[in-house]
C-alpha positions, 0 to 999 in steps of 0.5 A, spaced: 845 074 615 842 081 618 841 078 625 848 075 625 852 081 622 848 087 624 851 091 618 851 099 618 848 099 611 844 094 607 845 093 599 839 090 597 837 087 590 830 086 589 831 080 584 834 074 588 835 067 587 831 064 593 827 070 596 826 077 593 828 083 596 821 085 599 821 079 603 828 080 605 826 087 607 820 085 611 824 080 615 830 085 616 825 090 619 822 085 624 829 085 627 831 092 626 826 097 624 830 102 623 835 098 618 839 103 613 836 099 607 838 102 600 835 098 594 838 097 587 833 095 582 833 095 574 825 097 574 819 098 579 812 096 576 807 100 579 804 095 584 811 093 586 813 100 587 808 101 591 810 096 596 817 098 596 815 105 598 811 102 604 817 098 607 821 105 607 828 104 604 833 109 605 834 110 598 832 106 591 837 106 585 834 105 579 839 101 574 843 103 571 846 108 576 852 112 577 856 108 582 859 114 584 853 117 587 852 111 591 858 111 594 858 119 596 852 117 599 854 112 603 861 116 605 857 122 606 854 120 613 852 113 613 849 114 620 844 119 617 842 116 610 836 121 607 831 117 604 832 119 597 830 115 590 835 116 585 
């Protein structure tokens, strides 16, 4: 889907039905190493947290989070998202 739609920003959960978010990020990075990926997750265990950091998402939001923070970050400047963790 990323290749077809080329979105400005990807909102991605780590837990998905067929493939997990790590798989998605790895494959999106093959298409576009600079893709702006924001991860939304309920928890990041130590092993998976390290793996996630290596994949360099632009932001990681741990659930529950304030949706307003996510919207504000995207609206602020979707072309220059900073690497942050909330």
